[in-house]
C-alpha positions as protocol buffer text, in pm:
chain_id: "A"
residue {
  index: 1
  type: MET
  ca { x: 2377 y: -394 z: 256 }
}
residue {
  index: 2
  type: ARG
  ca { x: 2381 y: -738 z: 171 }
}
residue {
  index: 3
  type: ILE
  ca { x: 2060 y: -810 z: 5 }
}
residue {
  index: 4
  type: LEU
  ca { x: 1833 y: -1141 z: -73 }
}
residue {
  index: 5
  type: VAL
  ca { x: 1636 y: -1104 z: -378 }
}
residue {
  index: 6
  type: THR
  ca { x: 1399 y: -1438 z: -396 }
}
residue {
  index: 7
  type: GLY
  ca { x: 1250 y: -1509 z: -793 }
}
residue {
  index: 8
  type: GLY
  ca { x: 1554 y: -1286 z: -900 }
}
residue {
  index: 9
  type: ALA
  ca { x: 1556 y: -1451 z: -1194 }
}
residue {
  index: 10
  type: GLY
  ca { x: 1268 y: -1352 z: -1328 }
}
residue {
  index: 11
  type: PHE
  ca { x: 1088 y: -1088 z: -1443 }
}
residue {
  index: 12
  type: LEU
  ca { x: 1052 y: -807 z: -1182 }
}
residue {
  index: 13
  type: GLY
  ca { x: 1311 y: -990 z: -956 }
}
residue {
  index: 14
  type: SER
  ca { x: 1540 y: -928 z: -1257 }
}
residue {
  index: 15
  type: HIS
  ca { x: 1487 y: -560 z: -1271 }
}
residue {
  index: 16
  type: LEU
  ca { x: 1474 y: -523 z: -930 }
}
residue {
  index: 17
  type: ILE
  ca { x: 1852 y: -679 z: -900 }
}
residue {
  index: 18
  type: ASP
  ca { x: 1931 y: -405 z: -1200 }
}
residue {
  index: 19
  type: ARG
  ca { x: 1890 y: -127 z: -943 }
}
residue {
  index: 20
  type: LEU
  ca { x: 2004 y: -269 z: -675 }
}
residue {
  index: 21
  type: MET
  ca { x: 2364 y: -357 z: -802 }
}
residue {
  index: 22
  type: THR
  ca { x: 2350 y: -66 z: -994 }
}
residue {
  index: 23
  type: ALA
  ca { x: 2321 y: 130 z: -632 }
}
residue {
  index: 24
  type: GLY
  ca { x: 2634 y: -71 z: -500 }
}
residue {
  index: 25
  type: HIS
  ca { x: 2479 y: -298 z: -271 }
}
residue {
  index: 26
  type: GLU
  ca { x: 2541 y: -691 z: -232 }
}
residue {
  index: 27
  type: VAL
  ca { x: 2277 y: -927 z: -366 }
}
residue {
  index: 28
  type: ILE
  ca { x: 2215 y: -1258 z: -335 }
}
residue {
  index: 29
  type: CYS
  ca { x: 1989 y: -1439 z: -655 }
}
residue {
  index: 30
  type: LEU
  ca { x: 1750 y: -1707 z: -539 }
}
residue {
  index: 31
  type: ASP
  ca { x: 1588 y: -1882 z: -809 }
}
residue {
  index: 32
  type: ASN
  ca { x: 1460 y: -2252 z: -894 }
}
residue {
  index: 33
  type: PHE
  ca { x: 1402 y: -2143 z: -1247 }
}
residue {
  index: 34
  type: TYR
  ca { x: 1091 y: -2286 z: -1258 }
}
residue {
  index: 35
  type: THR
  ca { x: 1015 y: -1917 z: -1453 }
}
residue {
  index: 36
  type: GLY
  ca { x: 1287 y: -1743 z: -1440 }
}
residue {
  index: 37
  type: ASN
  ca { x: 1570 y: -1693 z: -1668 }
}
residue {
  index: 38
  type: LYS
  ca { x: 1968 y: -1666 z: -1605 }
}
residue {
  index: 39
  type: GLY
  ca { x: 2004 y: -1496 z: -1963 }
}
residue {
  index: 40
  type: ASN
  ca { x: 1783 y: -1187 z: -1743 }
}
residue {
  index: 41
  type: ILE
  ca { x: 2108 y: -1168 z: -1442 }
}
residue {
  index: 42
  type: LEU
  ca { x: 2398 y: -1246 z: -1692 }
}
residue {
  index: 43
  type: GLN
  ca { x: 2526 y: -912 z: -1664 }
}
residue {
  index: 44
  type: TRP
  ca { x: 2571 y: -958 z: -1307 }
}
residue {
  index: 45
  type: ILE
  ca { x: 2716 y: -1353 z: -1292 }
}
residue {
  index: 46
  type: ASP
  ca { x: 3072 y: -1208 z: -1301 }
}
residue {
  index: 47
  type: ASN
  ca { x: 3043 y: -942 z: -1062 }
}
residue {
  index: 48
  type: PRO
  ca { x: 3204 y: -978 z: -706 }
}
residue {
  index: 49
  type: LYS
  ca { x: 2936 y: -807 z: -559 }
}
residue {
  index: 50
  type: PHE
  ca { x: 2696 y: -1070 z: -721 }
}
residue {
  index: 51
  type: ASP
  ca { x: 2585 y: -1426 z: -567 }
}
residue {
  index: 52
  type: LEU
  ca { x: 2345 y: -1639 z: -792 }
}
residue {
  index: 53
  type: ILE
  ca { x: 2208 y: -1968 z: -571 }
}
residue {
  index: 54
  type: ARG
  ca { x: 1978 y: -2213 z: -759 }
}
residue {
  index: 55
  type: HIS
  ca { x: 1754 y: -2324 z: -422 }
}
residue {
  index: 56
  type: ASP
  ca { x: 1350 y: -2389 z: -383 }
}
residue {
  index: 57
  type: ILE
  ca { x: 1245 y: -2182 z: -125 }
}
residue {
  index: 58
  type: THR
  ca { x: 972 y: -2424 z: -28 }
}
residue {
  index: 59
  type: GLU
  ca { x: 1343 y: -2589 z: 140 }
}
residue {
  index: 60
  type: PRO
  ca { x: 1462 y: -2387 z: 393 }
}
residue {
  index: 61
  type: ILE
  ca { x: 1845 y: -2214 z: 356 }
}
residue {
  index: 62
  type: ARG
  ca { x: 2048 y: -2061 z: 549 }
}
residue {
  index: 63
  type: LEU
  ca { x: 2231 y: -1697 z: 514 }
}
residue {
  index: 64
  type: GLU
  ca { x: 2327 y: -1411 z: 632 }
}
residue {
  index: 65
  type: VAL
  ca { x: 2151 y: -1099 z: 458 }
}
residue {
  index: 66
  type: ASP
  ca { x: 2031 y: -759 z: 583 }
}
residue {
  index: 67
  type: GLN
  ca { x: 1733 y: -758 z: 353 }
}
residue {
  index: 68
  type: ILE
  ca { x: 1486 y: -1004 z: 201 }
}
residue {
  index: 69
  type: TYR
  ca { x: 1278 y: -916 z: -126 }
}
residue {
  index: 70
  type: HIS
  ca { x: 1069 y: -1231 z: -154 }
}
residue {
  index: 71
  type: LEU
  ca { x: 927 y: -1215 z: -516 }
}
residue {
  index: 72
  type: ALA
  ca { x: 924 y: -1624 z: -555 }
}
residue {
  index: 73
  type: CYS
  ca { x: 630 y: -1722 z: -690 }
}
residue {
  index: 74
  type: PRO
  ca { x: 487 y: -1791 z: -1080 }
}
residue {
  index: 75
  type: ALA
  ca { x: 259 y: -1443 z: -1121 }
}
residue {
  index: 76
  type: SER
  ca { x: 66 y: -1550 z: -1433 }
}
residue {
  index: 77
  type: PRO
  ca { x: -216 y: -1774 z: -1451 }
}
residue {
  index: 78
  type: VAL
  ca { x: -101 y: -2036 z: -1751 }
}
residue {
  index: 79
  type: HIS
  ca { x: 236 y: -2082 z: -1432 }
}
residue {
  index: 80
  type: TYR
  ca { x: 87 y: -2103 z: -1134 }
}
residue {
  index: 81
  type: GLN
  ca { x: -222 y: -2264 z: -1256 }
}
residue {
  index: 82
  type: TYR
  ca { x: -7 y: -2536 z: -1390 }
}
residue {
  index: 83
  type: ASN
  ca { x: 80 y: -2687 z: -1093 }
}
residue {
  index: 84
  type: PRO
  ca { x: -98 y: -2556 z: -792 }
}
residue {
  index: 85
  type: VAL
  ca { x: -29 y: -2733 z: -566 }
}
residue {
  index: 86
  type: LYS
  ca { x: 317 y: -2601 z: -582 }
}
residue {
  index: 87
  type: THR
  ca { x: 220 y: -2261 z: -585 }
}
residue {
  index: 88
  type: VAL
  ca { x: 50 y: -2262 z: -286 }
}
residue {
  index: 89
  type: LYS
  ca { x: 293 y: -2497 z: -153 }
}
residue {
  index: 90
  type: THR
  ca { x: 548 y: -2183 z: -230 }
}
residue {
  index: 91
  type: ASN
  ca { x: 315 y: -1913 z: -106 }
}
residue {
  index: 92
  type: VAL
  ca { x: 287 y: -2083 z: 247 }
}
residue {
  index: 93
  type: MET
  ca { x: 610 y: -2287 z: 331 }
}
residue {
  index: 94
  type: GLY
  ca { x: 821 y: -2052 z: 102 }
}
residue {
  index: 95
  type: THR
  ca { x: 712 y: -1724 z: 301 }
}
residue {
  index: 96
  type: LEU
  ca { x: 721 y: -1885 z: 631 }
}
residue {
  index: 97
  type: ASN
  ca { x: 1090 y: -2046 z: 539 }
}
residue {
  index: 98
  type: MET
  ca { x: 1155 y: -1680 z: 443 }
}
residue {
  index: 99
  type: LEU
  ca { x: 1029 y: -1502 z: 735 }
}
residue {
  index: 100
  type: GLY
  ca { x: 1209 y: -1757 z: 985 }
}
residue {
  index: 101
  type: LEU
  ca { x: 1496 y: -1625 z: 797 }
}
residue {
  index: 102
  type: ALA
  ca { x: 1476 y: -1325 z: 855 }
}
residue {
  index: 103
  type: LYS
  ca { x: 1341 y: -1352 z: 1206 }
}
residue {
  index: 104
  type: ARG
  ca { x: 1677 y: -1513 z: 1239 }
}
residue {
  index: 105
  type: VAL
  ca { x: 1891 y: -1244 z: 1083 }
}
residue {
  index: 106
  type: LYS
  ca { x: 1704 y: -969 z: 1224 }
}
residue {
  index: 107
  type: ALA
  ca { x: 1679 y: -881 z: 800 }
}
residue {
  index: 108
  type: ARG
  ca { x: 1362 y: -619 z: 697 }
}
residue {
  index: 109
  type: PHE
  ca { x: 1146 y: -853 z: 492 }
}
residue {
  index: 110
  type: PHE
  ca { x: 966 y: -718 z: 169 }
}
residue {
  index: 111
  type: LEU
  ca { x: 678 y: -867 z: 36 }
}
residue {
  index: 112
  type: ALA
  ca { x: 555 y: -877 z: -327 }
}
residue {
  index: 113
  type: SER
  ca { x: 133 y: -952 z: -259 }
}
residue {
  index: 114
  type: THR
  ca { x: -84 y: -890 z: -532 }
}
residue {
  index: 115
  type: SER
  ca { x: -414 y: -693 z: -671 }
}
residue {
  index: 116
  type: GLU
  ca { x: -536 y: -1043 z: -662 }
}
residue {
  index: 117
  type: VAL
  ca { x: -615 y: -1102 z: -298 }
}
residue {
  index: 118
  type: TYR
  ca { x: -879 y: -818 z: -422 }
}
residue {
  index: 119
  type: GLY
  ca { x: -1053 y: -1090 z: -614 }
}
residue {
  index: 120
  type: ASP
  ca { x: -1367 y: -986 z: -858 }
}
residue {
  index: 121
  type: PRO
  ca { x: -1370 y: -638 z: -652 }
}
residue {
  index: 122
  type: ASP
  ca { x: -1687 y: -558 z: -505 }
}
residue {
  index: 123
  type: VAL
  ca { x: -1487 y: -183 z: -462 }
}
residue {
  index: 124
  type: HIS
  ca { x: -1364 y: 19 z: -755 }
}
residue {
  index: 125
  type: PRO
  ca { x: -1096 y: 143 z: -763 }
}
residue {
  index: 126
  type: GLN
  ca { x: -928 y: -111 z: -490 }
}
residue {
  index: 127
  type: HIS
  ca { x: -794 y: 26 z: -210 }
}
residue {
  index: 128
  type: GLU
  ca { x: -625 y: -135 z: 114 }
}
residue {
  index: 129
  type: GLU
  ca { x: -871 y: -140 z: 317 }
}
residue {
  index: 130
  type: TYR
  ca { x: -1110 y: -307 z: 116 }
}
residue {
  index: 131
  type: ARG
  ca { x: -1086 y: -702 z: 165 }
}
residue {
  index: 132
  type: GLY
  ca { x: -1175 y: -846 z: -143 }
}
residue {
  index: 133
  type: ASN
  ca { x: -1410 y: -1089 z: -336 }
}
residue {
  index: 134
  type: VAL
  ca { x: -1177 y: -1438 z: -392 }
}
residue {
  index: 135
  type: ASN
  ca { x: -1326 y: -1775 z: -465 }
}
residue {
  index: 136
  type: PRO
  ca { x: -1091 y: -1958 z: -241 }
}
residue {
  index: 137
  type: ILE
  ca { x: -1213 y: -2320 z: -420 }
}
residue {
  index: 138
  type: GLY
  ca { x: -1180 y: -2190 z: -788 }
}
residue {
  index: 139
  type: LEU
  ca { x: -877 y: -2213 z: -1020 }
}
residue {
  index: 140
  type: ARG
  ca { x: -714 y: -1883 z: -957 }
}
residue {
  index: 141
  type: ALA
  ca { x: -714 y: -1957 z: -567 }
}
residue {
  index: 142
  type: CYS
  ca { x: -383 y: -2140 z: -532 }
}
residue {
  index: 143
  type: TYR
  ca { x: -275 y: -1805 z: -612 }
}
residue {
  index: 144
  type: ASP
  ca { x: -525 y: -1578 z: -449 }
}
residue {
  index: 145
  type: GLU
  ca { x: -550 y: -1729 z: -164 }
}
residue {
  index: 146
  type: GLY
  ca { x: -185 y: -1804 z: -156 }
}
residue {
  index: 147
  type: LYS
  ca { x: -76 y: -1464 z: -113 }
}
residue {
  index: 148
  type: ARG
  ca { x: -378 y: -1330 z: 117 }
}
residue {
  index: 149
  type: LEU
  ca { x: -196 y: -1660 z: 324 }
}
residue {
  index: 150
  type: ALA
  ca { x: 162 y: -1496 z: 319 }
}
residue {
  index: 151
  type: GLU
  ca { x: 27 y: -1176 z: 381 }
}
residue {
  index: 152
  type: THR
  ca { x: -122 y: -1264 z: 680 }
}
residue {
  index: 153
  type: LEU
  ca { x: 195 y: -1452 z: 757 }
}
residue {
  index: 154
  type: ALA
  ca { x: 428 y: -1198 z: 703 }
}
residue {
  index: 155
  type: PHE
  ca { x: 165 y: -983 z: 1014 }
}
residue {
  index: 156
  type: ASP
  ca { x: 177 y: -1260 z: 1222 }
}
residue {
  index: 157
  type: TYR
  ca { x: 570 y: -1259 z: 1257 }
}
residue {
  index: 158
  type: TYR
  ca { x: 529 y: -855 z: 1248 }
}
residue {
  index: 159
  type: ARG
  ca { x: 286 y: -882 z: 1572 }
}
residue {
  index: 160
  type: GLN
  ca { x: 473 y: -1194 z: 1738 }
}
residue {
  index: 161
  type: ASN
  ca { x: 813 y: -1208 z: 1667 }
}
residue {
  index: 162
  type: LYS
  ca { x: 838 y: -851 z: 1624 }
}
residue {
  index: 163
  type: VAL
  ca { x: 961 y: -893 z: 1219 }
}
residue {
  index: 164
  type: ASP
  ca { x: 1047 y: -572 z: 1020 }
}
residue {
  index: 165
  type: ILE
  ca { x: 795 y: -620 z: 711 }
}
residue {
  index: 166
  type: ARG
  ca { x: 720 y: -402 z: 440 }
}
residue {
  index: 167
  type: VAL
  ca { x: 370 y: -572 z: 164 }
}
residue {
  index: 168
  type: VAL
  ca { x: 322 y: -436 z: -137 }
}
residue {
  index: 169
  type: ARG
  ca { x: -5 y: -552 z: -359 }
}
residue {
  index: 170
  type: ILE
  ca { x: 126 y: -542 z: -733 }
}
residue {
  index: 171
  type: PHE
  ca { x: -114 y: -464 z: -971 }
}
residue {
  index: 172
  type: ASN
  ca { x: -74 y: -566 z: -1350 }
}
residue {
  index: 173
  type: THR
  ca { x: 287 y: -517 z: -1499 }
}
residue {
  index: 174
  type: TYR
  ca { x: 458 y: -537 z: -1787 }
}
residue {
  index: 175
  type: GLY
  ca { x: 789 y: -451 z: -1973 }
}
residue {
  index: 176
  type: PRO
  ca { x: 1104 y: -583 z: -2157 }
}
residue {
  index: 177
  type: ARG
  ca { x: 1190 y: -972 z: -2012 }
}
residue {
  index: 178
  type: MET
  ca { x: 788 y: -1106 z: -1943 }
}
residue {
  index: 179
  type: LEU
  ca { x: 832 y: -1458 z: -2064 }
}
residue {
  index: 180
  type: GLU
  ca { x: 654 y: -1476 z: -2390 }
}
residue {
  index: 181
  type: ASN
  ca { x: 450 y: -1811 z: -2329 }
}
residue {
  index: 182
  type: ASP
  ca { x: 294 y: -1671 z: -1985 }
}
residue {
  index: 183
  type: GLY
  ca { x: -72 y: -1573 z: -2067 }
}
residue {
  index: 184
  type: ARG
  ca { x: -104 y: -1243 z: -1981 }
}
residue {
  index: 185
  type: VAL
  ca { x: -264 y: -997 z: -2239 }
}
residue {
  index: 186
  type: VAL
  ca { x: 11 y: -795 z: -2320 }
}
residue {
  index: 187
  type: SER
  ca { x: 267 y: -1091 z: -2378 }
}
residue {
  index: 188
  type: ASN
  ca { x: -29 y: -1266 z: -2556 }
}
residue {
  index: 189
  type: PHE
  ca { x: -158 y: -973 z: -2777 }
}
residue {
  index: 190
  type: ILE
  ca { x: 237 y: -892 z: -2834 }
}
residue {
  index: 191
  type: VAL
  ca { x: 333 y: -1204 z: -2912 }
}
residue {
  index: 192
  type: GLN
  ca { x: 8 y: -1307 z: -3176 }
}
residue {
  index: 193
  type: ALA
  ca { x: 108 y: -924 z: -3325 }
}
residue {
  index: 194
  type: LEU
  ca { x: 431 y: -935 z: -3421 }
}
residue {
  index: 195
  type: GLN
  ca { x: 367 y: -1337 z: -3604 }
}
residue {
  index: 196
  type: GLY
  ca { x: 81 y: -1193 z: -3768 }
}
residue {
  index: 197
  type: LYS
  ca { x: -170 y: -1397 z: -3589 }
}
residue {
  index: 198
  type: PRO
  ca { x: -522 y: -1284 z: -3479 }
}
residue {
  index: 199
  type: LEU
  ca { x: -501 y: -1109 z: -3119 }
}
residue {
  index: 200
  type: THR
  ca { x: -730 y: -1318 z: -2899 }
}
residue {
  index: 201
  type: VAL
  ca { x: -970 y: -1140 z: -2652 }
}
residue {
  index: 202
  type: TYR
  ca { x: -1140 y: -1306 z: -2403 }
}
residue {
  index: 203
  type: GLY
  ca { x: -1505 y: -1233 z: -2321 }
}
residue {
  index: 204
  type: ASP
  ca { x: -1617 y: -916 z: -2517 }
}
residue {
  index: 205
  type: GLY
  ca { x: -1368 y: -715 z: -2398 }
}
residue {
  index: 206
  type: SER
  ca { x: -1473 y: -488 z: -2175 }
}
residue {
  index: 207
  type: GLN
  ca { x: -1275 y: -596 z: -1862 }
}
residue {
  index: 208
  type: THR
  ca { x: -1051 y: -345 z: -1724 }
}
residue {
  index: 209
  type: ARG
  ca { x: -719 y: -346 z: -1601 }
}
residue {
  index: 210
  type: SER
  ca { x: -437 y: -107 z: -1538 }
}
residue {
  index: 211
  type: PHE
  ca { x: -70 y: -159 z: -1647 }
}
residue {
  index: 212
  type: CYS
  ca { x: 230 y: -42 z: -1473 }
}
residue {
  index: 213
  type: TYR
  ca { x: 553 y: -32 z: -1637 }
}
residue {
  index: 214
  type: ALA
  ca { x: 825 y: -240 z: -1460 }
}
residue {
  index: 215
  type: SER
  ca { x: 1077 y: 49 z: -1405 }
}
residue {
  index: 216
  type: ASP
  ca { x: 771 y: 225 z: -1207 }
}
residue {
  index: 217
  type: LEU
  ca { x: 727 y: -88 z: -982 }
}
residue {
  index: 218
  type: ILE
  ca { x: 1067 y: -128 z: -890 }
}
residue {
  index: 219
  type: GLU
  ca { x: 1106 y: 242 z: -810 }
}
residue {
  index: 220
  type: GLY
  ca { x: 781 y: 178 z: -577 }
}
residue {
  index: 221
  type: PHE
  ca { x: 956 y: -115 z: -457 }
}
residue {
  index: 222
  type: ILE
  ca { x: 1256 y: 16 z: -334 }
}
residue {
  index: 223
  type: ARG
  ca { x: 1085 y: 354 z: -164 }
}
residue {
  index: 224
  type: LEU
  ca { x: 867 y: 83 z: 16 }
}
residue {
  index: 225
  type: MET
  ca { x: 1130 y: -106 z: 142 }
}
residue {
  index: 226
  type: ASN
  ca { x: 1368 y: 192 z: 232 }
}
residue {
  index: 227
  type: SER
  ca { x: 1043 y: 393 z: 400 }
}
residue {
  index: 228
  type: ASP
  ca { x: 915 y: 348 z: 797 }
}
residue {
  index: 229
  type: TYR
  ca { x: 543 y: 249 z: 678 }
}
residue {
  index: 230
  type: VAL
  ca { x: 473 y: -159 z: 733 }
}
residue {
  index: 231
  type: GLY
  ca { x: 199 y: -177 z: 417 }
}
residue {
  index: 232
  type: PRO
  ca { x: 49 y: -307 z: 238 }
}
residue {
  index: 233
  type: VAL
  ca { x: 63 y: -60 z: -25 }
}
residue {
  index: 234
  type: ASN
  ca { x: -96 y: -103 z: -346 }
}
residue {
  index: 235
  type: ILE
  ca { x: 190 y: -10 z: -655 }
}
residue {
  index: 236
  type: GLY
  ca { x: 26 y: 47 z: -983 }
}
residue {
  index: 237
  type: ASN
  ca { x: -85 y: 279 z: -1291 }
}
residue {
  index: 238
  type: PRO
  ca { x: -464 y: 432 z: -1192 }
}
residue {
  index: 239
  type: GLY
  ca { x: -456 y: 418 z: -1579 }
}
residue {
  index: 240
  type: GLU
  ca { x: -746 y: 201 z: -1651 }
}
residue {
  index: 241
  type: TYR
  ca { x: -825 y: 21 z: -1989 }
}
residue {
  index: 242
  type: THR
  ca { x: -1050 y: -223 z: -2143 }
}
residue {
  index: 243
  type: ILE
  ca { x: -851 y: -513 z: -2285 }
}
residue {
  index: 244
  type: LEU
  ca { x: -1020 y: -441 z: -2619 }
}
residue {
  index: 245
  type: GLN
  ca { x: -866 y: -107 z: -2598 }
}
residue {
  index: 246
  type: LEU
  ca { x: -549 y: -263 z: -2515 }
}
residue {
  index: 247
  type: ALA
  ca { x: -543 y: -533 z: -2809 }
}
residue {
  index: 248
  type: GLU
  ca { x: -630 y: -236 z: -3043 }
}
residue {
  index: 249
  type: ALA
  ca { x: -329 y: -68 z: -2914 }
}
residue {
  index: 250
  type: VAL
  ca { x: -111 y: -305 z: -2941 }
}
residue {
  index: 251
  type: ARG
  ca { x: -253 y: -466 z: -3312 }
}
residue {
  index: 252
  type: ASP
  ca { x: -193 y: -65 z: -3435 }
}
residue {
  index: 253
  type: MET
  ca { x: 150 y: -68 z: -3326 }
}
residue {
  index: 254
  type: VAL
  ca { x: 270 y: -355 z: -3417 }
}
residue {
  index: 255
  type: ASN
  ca { x: 45 y: -473 z: -3716 }
}
residue {
  index: 256
  type: PRO
  ca { x: -233 y: -269 z: -3785 }
}
residue {
  index: 257
  type: GLY
  ca { x: -421 y: -564 z: -4049 }
}
residue {
  index: 258
  type: SER
  ca { x: -490 y: -818 z: -3726 }
}
residue {
  index: 259
  type: GLU
  ca { x: -812 y: -963 z: -3698 }
}
residue {
  index: 260
  type: ILE
  ca { x: -917 y: -948 z: -3295 }
}
residue {
  index: 261
  type: ASN
  ca { x: -1075 y: -1286 z: -3205 }
}
residue {
  index: 262
  type: PHE
  ca { x: -1311 y: -1361 z: -2900 }
}
residue {
  index: 263
  type: GLU
  ca { x: -1319 y: -1612 z: -2671 }
}
residue {
  index: 264
  type: PRO
  ca { x: -1466 y: -1754 z: -2388 }
}
residue {
  index: 265
  type: LEU
  ca { x: -1403 y: -1601 z: -2055 }
}
residue {
  index: 266
  type: PRO
  ca { x: -1175 y: -1813 z: -1772 }
}
residue {
  index: 267
  type: SER
  ca { x: -1398 y: -1862 z: -1438 }
}
residue {
  index: 268
  type: ASP
  ca { x: -1321 y: -1614 z: -1189 }
}
residue {
  index: 269
  type: ASP
  ca { x: -1145 y: -1366 z: -1425 }
}
residue {
  index: 270
  type: PRO
  ca { x: -1209 y: -1035 z: -1275 }
}
residue {
  index: 271
  type: ARG
  ca { x: -1419 y: -758 z: -1468 }
}
residue {
  index: 272
  type: ARG
  ca { x: -1279 y: -466 z: -1348 }
}
residue {
  index: 273
  type: ARG
  ca { x: -910 y: -382 z: -1153 }
}
residue {
  index: 274
  type: ARG
  ca { x: -764 y: -33 z: -1055 }
}
residue {
  index: 275
  type: PRO
  ca { x: -562 y: 46 z: -784 }
}
residue {
  index: 276
  type: ASP
  ca { x: -599 y: 346 z: -516 }
}
residue {
  index: 277
  type: ILE
  ca { x: -261 y: 474 z: -498 }
}
residue {
  index: 278
  type: THR
  ca { x: -328 y: 748 z: -235 }
}
residue {
  index: 279
  type: LYS
  ca { x: -103 y: 565 z: -27 }
}
residue {
  index: 280
  type: ALA
  ca { x: 163 y: 541 z: -230 }
}
residue {
  index: 281
  type: LYS
  ca { x: 139 y: 915 z: -332 }
}
residue {
  index: 282
  type: THR
  ca { x: 109 y: 1053 z: 0 }
}
residue {
  index: 283
  type: LEU
  ca { x: 357 y: 801 z: 199 }
}
residue {
  index: 284
  type: LEU
  ca { x: 608 y: 750 z: -65 }
}
residue {
  index: 285
  type: ASN
  ca { x: 582 y: 1038 z: -245 }
}
residue {
  index: 286
  type: TRP
  ca { x: 528 y: 758 z: -613 }
}
residue {
  index: 287
  type: GLU
  ca { x: 343 y: 738 z: -866 }
}
residue {
  index: 288
  type: PRO
  ca { x: 427 y: 561 z: -1234 }
}
residue {
  index: 289
  type: THR
  ca { x: 580 y: 790 z: -1487 }
}
residue {
  index: 290
  type: VAL
  ca { x: 586 y: 635 z: -1785 }
}
residue {
  index: 291
  type: GLN
  ca { x: 252 y: 601 z: -1990 }
}
residue {
  index: 292
  type: LEU
  ca { x: 108 y: 296 z: -2217 }
}
residue {
  index: 293
  type: GLN
  ca { x: 217 y: 415 z: -2527 }
}
residue {
  index: 294
  type: GLU
  ca { x: 560 y: 454 z: -2406 }
}
residue {
  index: 295
  type: GLY
  ca { x: 580 y: 182 z: -2235 }
}
residue {
  index: 296
  type: LEU
  ca { x: 478 y: -88 z: -2491 }
}
residue {
  index: 297
  type: GLN
  ca { x: 661 y: 60 z: -2758 }
}
residue {
  index: 298
  type: LEU
  ca { x: 968 y: -52 z: -2524 }
}
residue {
  index: 299
  type: THR
  ca { x: 782 y: -406 z: -2447 }
}
residue {
  index: 300
  type: VAL
  ca { x: 734 y: -443 z: -2787 }
}
residue {
  index: 301
  type: ALA
  ca { x: 1145 y: -361 z: -2909 }
}
residue {
  index: 302
  type: ASN
  ca { x: 1201 y: -638 z: -2649 }
}
residue {
  index: 303
  type: PHE
  ca { x: 995 y: -889 z: -2797 }
}
residue {
  index: 304
  type: ARG
  ca { x: 1111 y: -865 z: -3167 }
}
residue {
  index: 305
  type: ASP
  ca { x: 1441 y: -853 z: -3042 }
}
residue {
  index: 306
  type: ARG
  ca { x: 1425 y: -1199 z: -2841 }
}
residue {
  index: 307
  type: MET
  ca { x: 1187 y: -1361 z: -3082 }
}
residue {
  index: 308
  type: ASN
  ca { x: 1415 y: -1241 z: -3382 }
}
residue {
  index: 309
  type: LYS
  ca { x: 1742 y: -1410 z: -3178 }
}
residue {
  index: 310
  type: ASN
  ca { x: 1525 y: -1740 z: -3089 }
}
residue {
  index: 311
  type: THR
  ca { x: 1412 y: -1729 z: -3499 }
}
residue {
  index: 312
  type: ASP
  ca { x: 1830 y: -1718 z: -3589 }
}
residue {
  index: 313
  type: SER
  ca { x: 1907 y: -1980 z: -3325 }
}
residue {
  index: 314
  type: VAL
  ca { x: 1606 y: -2182 z: -3464 }
}
residue {
  index: 315
  type: ILE
  ca { x: 1772 y: -2171 z: -3836 }
}
residue {
  index: 316
  type: LEU
  ca { x: 2102 y: -2222 z: -3690 }
}
residue {
  index: 317
  type: GLY
  ca { x: 2065 y: -2534 z: -3523 }
}
residue {
  index: 318
  type: SER
  ca { x: 1891 y: -2654 z: -3825 }
}
residue {
  index: 319
  type: ARG
  ca { x: 2166 y: -2625 z: -4050 }
}
residue {
  index: 320
  type: SER
  ca { x: 2381 y: -2798 z: -3849 }
}
């Protein structure tokens, strides 16, 4: 098939492209490189089945494709709060443009939504019928409400225009190619530990998250896209850890001597987050296979390699 991946040079988009290219599809990567990195897709640049287009999805584009994986949007608070209006435009206008494209060419449309639509949940674990507890005027609303509206648009196009949609709700995901400066807990802890700095935990560390390794998530994407179920479907790892437990796991793995510092909790930070994956299990026969310890080791190795390369290039640059 001919498949479009928006945000394809990003963390998850590039892992998805790896899978699609390996499976023999023609792939078009669309990215404006706000948080994407060409290095993530460098291995495919000269492949005749791969095309890279630098484009901002808030502007329309005309392409002929069979499937659209719509992943484009900064997904970490540091990046989506840097320009909240742009984040809203990406989620609303960008999604409108991609749904319009899907309608025109009769492509199947896959929306990468998020567990953030549940906000700071009153229901635990979160199932797909839960409607969420989101602050519409909070600092995170540009992303939370943006994704909620993206889901609304997808289902309106499905009902009104018969666009063939699939909607996934992504829970916390980690793995190689995460940006070192994205502000998410896994990357924060790994970078701080590798640099020999104290690990920063916000609040008392009792808030919980569920961490899914990237390869497991992408497997869930592909199964949903090629199933008959519209969604939404939670894709995430139901293993629940406190932030303090995660900090201690990273510290013990990378630098057992690191201290842990506690800072005030950011506003609207969810207290608990864990997916109910009953639908993914029963409808897609999917559940995660990579345990946190194994996934963290692979992620730490990737961060260490990239940070060493960056250090080497800085040293070489200072000599020239």
